[in-house]
C-alpha positions as CSV (number, residue, x, y, z in Angstrom):
1,M,-128.4,-127.0,-130.0
2,K,-129.1,-124.9,-126.9
3,L,-125.7,-123.7,-125.6
4,L,-125.3,-122.1,-122.2
5,A,-122.0,-120.1,-122.0
6,F,-120.4,-118.2,-119.1
7,A,-117.2,-117.0,-117.7
8,A,-116.6,-118.2,-114.1
9,S,-115.8,-114.7,-113.0
10,N,-117.6,-111.6,-111.8
11,S,-115.0,-109.1,-113.1
12,W,-116.7,-106.4,-115.3
13,S,-113.7,-106.5,-117.6
14,S,-113.2,-110.3,-117.6
15,I,-110.9,-111.6,-120.3
16,N,-112.6,-115.0,-119.7
17,K,-115.9,-113.4,-120.6
18,R,-114.3,-112.0,-123.8
19,L,-113.0,-115.4,-124.6
20,V,-116.4,-117.1,-124.0
21,I,-118.2,-114.5,-126.2
22,H,-115.7,-115.1,-129.0
23,A,-116.1,-118.8,-128.7
24,T,-119.9,-118.5,-129.1
25,E,-119.4,-116.3,-132.1
26,V,-117.1,-119.0,-133.7
27,L,-119.6,-121.7,-132.8
28,Q,-122.5,-119.8,-134.5
29,S,-120.4,-118.7,-137.6
30,D,-118.2,-121.8,-138.3
31,V,-119.6,-124.8,-136.5
32,A,-123.3,-124.7,-135.7
33,P,-125.2,-121.7,-137.2
34,H,-128.4,-123.3,-135.9
35,A,-127.2,-123.0,-132.3
36,E,-129.2,-121.0,-129.8
37,V,-126.8,-119.4,-127.4
38,E,-127.4,-117.9,-123.9
39,I,-124.5,-116.1,-122.2
40,L,-124.8,-115.6,-118.5
41,D,-123.0,-113.1,-116.3
42,L,-122.2,-114.3,-112.8
43,N,-122.9,-110.7,-111.6
44,D,-126.6,-111.5,-112.1
45,F,-126.4,-114.4,-109.7
46,E,-124.9,-112.8,-106.5
47,I,-125.8,-114.9,-103.5
48,P,-124.7,-115.2,-99.9
49,I,-121.6,-117.2,-99.1
50,Y,-122.5,-120.8,-98.6
51,S,-122.8,-122.3,-95.2
52,A,-124.7,-125.2,-93.8
53,D,-126.3,-122.8,-91.3
54,R,-127.6,-120.5,-94.0
55,E,-128.9,-123.5,-95.9
56,A,-130.7,-124.8,-92.8
57,E,-132.2,-121.3,-92.2
58,G,-133.4,-120.5,-95.7
59,G,-132.7,-123.3,-98.1
60,V,-130.9,-122.8,-101.4
61,P,-131.1,-119.2,-102.8
62,E,-133.5,-118.7,-105.7
63,L,-130.7,-117.4,-107.9
64,A,-128.7,-120.6,-107.5
65,K,-131.8,-122.6,-108.4
66,Q,-132.3,-120.4,-111.5
67,F,-128.7,-120.9,-112.6
68,H,-129.0,-124.7,-112.0
69,A,-132.2,-124.7,-114.1
70,K,-130.5,-122.9,-116.9
71,I,-127.8,-125.7,-117.0
72,G,-130.6,-128.2,-117.0
73,A,-132.3,-126.6,-120.0
74,A,-129.2,-126.5,-122.1
75,D,-127.9,-129.1,-124.4
76,A,-124.3,-128.2,-124.0
77,L,-122.0,-125.9,-121.9
78,L,-119.2,-123.5,-122.7
79,I,-117.3,-122.3,-119.6
80,S,-114.2,-120.1,-119.3
81,Y,-112.6,-120.3,-115.9
82,A,-110.8,-117.3,-114.4
83,E,-108.0,-118.3,-112.1
84,H,-107.5,-116.6,-108.8
85,N,-104.3,-117.8,-107.0
86,G,-104.3,-121.1,-108.9
87,H,-108.0,-121.9,-108.1
88,Y,-111.6,-121.1,-109.0
89,T,-112.8,-117.6,-108.3
90,A,-114.7,-117.2,-105.1
91,V,-117.9,-116.1,-106.9
92,W,-117.9,-119.3,-109.0
93,K,-117.0,-121.6,-106.1
94,N,-119.8,-120.2,-104.0
95,L,-122.4,-120.5,-106.8
96,F,-121.2,-124.0,-107.5
97,D,-121.4,-125.0,-103.8
98,W,-125.0,-123.8,-103.6
99,M,-125.9,-125.6,-106.8
100,S,-124.3,-128.8,-105.5
101,R,-126.9,-128.8,-102.7
102,I,-129.6,-129.1,-105.3
103,D,-127.8,-132.0,-107.1
104,K,-124.1,-133.1,-106.8
105,K,-124.1,-133.5,-110.6
106,V,-124.2,-129.7,-111.0
107,F,-123.5,-130.0,-114.8
108,Q,-126.3,-132.5,-115.2
109,D,-124.4,-134.8,-117.6
110,K,-124.1,-132.1,-120.2
111,P,-121.3,-132.1,-122.8
112,A,-119.0,-129.2,-122.3
113,V,-116.0,-127.3,-123.6
114,I,-113.9,-125.7,-120.8
115,M,-111.2,-123.1,-121.2
116,S,-109.3,-120.4,-119.3
117,A,-107.5,-117.2,-120.0
118,S,-105.0,-115.3,-118.0
119,A,-102.7,-112.3,-118.4
120,G,-99.7,-114.6,-117.7
121,G,-98.2,-117.2,-119.8
122,G,-99.8,-120.1,-117.9
123,G,-103.2,-119.3,-119.3
124,G,-105.0,-120.3,-116.1
125,A,-103.7,-123.9,-116.5
126,S,-104.1,-124.6,-112.8
127,V,-107.8,-123.9,-112.6
128,L,-108.4,-125.7,-115.9
129,A,-106.6,-128.8,-114.5
130,A,-108.8,-128.6,-111.4
131,A,-111.9,-128.3,-113.6
132,K,-110.9,-131.2,-115.8
133,E,-110.1,-133.4,-112.8
134,S,-113.4,-132.9,-111.1
135,A,-115.7,-132.6,-114.1
136,G,-116.9,-136.2,-114.3
137,F,-117.7,-136.3,-110.6
138,F,-120.0,-133.3,-111.0
139,G,-121.7,-134.5,-114.2
140,A,-119.7,-132.8,-117.0
141,D,-118.8,-134.6,-120.1
142,I,-115.7,-132.7,-121.3
143,K,-115.4,-132.6,-125.1
144,G,-112.5,-130.2,-125.3
145,S,-110.4,-127.8,-123.3
146,F,-107.7,-125.2,-123.9
147,S,-106.1,-122.2,-122.2
148,V,-105.0,-118.8,-123.5
149,G,-102.1,-116.9,-122.1
150,P,-100.7,-114.4,-122.2
151,F,-104.1,-113.1,-123.3
152,A,-102.9,-109.7,-124.6
153,E,-100.6,-111.4,-127.0
154,K,-103.0,-114.0,-128.3
155,F,-106.3,-112.1,-128.4
156,D,-107.1,-109.0,-130.3
157,T,-109.4,-107.1,-127.9
158,E,-110.5,-104.6,-130.5
159,A,-111.6,-107.3,-133.0
160,G,-112.8,-109.5,-130.2
161,R,-111.0,-112.7,-131.5
162,L,-108.1,-115.0,-131.0
163,I,-105.1,-114.1,-133.2
164,D,-103.0,-117.2,-132.4
165,P,-103.6,-119.7,-135.3
166,A,-103.0,-122.8,-133.1
167,L,-105.4,-121.6,-130.4
168,S,-108.0,-120.7,-133.1
169,R,-107.7,-124.2,-134.5
170,A,-108.0,-125.7,-131.0
171,L,-111.1,-123.7,-130.3
172,L,-112.7,-124.7,-133.6
173,D,-111.8,-128.4,-133.0
174,A,-113.3,-128.3,-129.5
175,L,-116.5,-126.7,-130.6
176,S,-116.8,-129.1,-133.5
177,D,-116.5,-132.0,-131.1
178,L,-119.1,-130.4,-128.9
179,D,-121.5,-130.0,-131.8
180,A,-120.9,-133.6,-132.9
181,S,-121.8,-134.9,-129.4
182,I,-125.3,-133.3,-129.5
């Protein structure tokens, strides 16, 4: 399995990036030791804000094409959505908008596990709900989802792992379902 993983955030200290790294470690240690994992950082894919005028002038930015190609080369996706004011982060929405100009099925019919983490008790539930609701339209086959919040109470940042048994089980189940779908 070739797994592409990323946090939909450009924060250097992203809790969603910590969560996605932990999830890839669980995948490789407990579910699919054979998995080849690539973790992307959205900071490496900074592009201009989408507009039809910019697209008409210069087409889709090369970095958006590269990210889209990485999705295409993967067998499965693992995404942790950061929530800003109940919605996607601006950096993710912008990259997504550009990639949708390449192909509306941005996720290219890949199986995926989606998750979110937040400092508050809601765990990014609003953004996760939005992602689940639109996933099929944009070519994602959601195999599992869960949210973590409040993050500081449920994740040991020094050890880099979930400490809530129910969330650990939910992660393991979701990753097992993802592996079984490949």
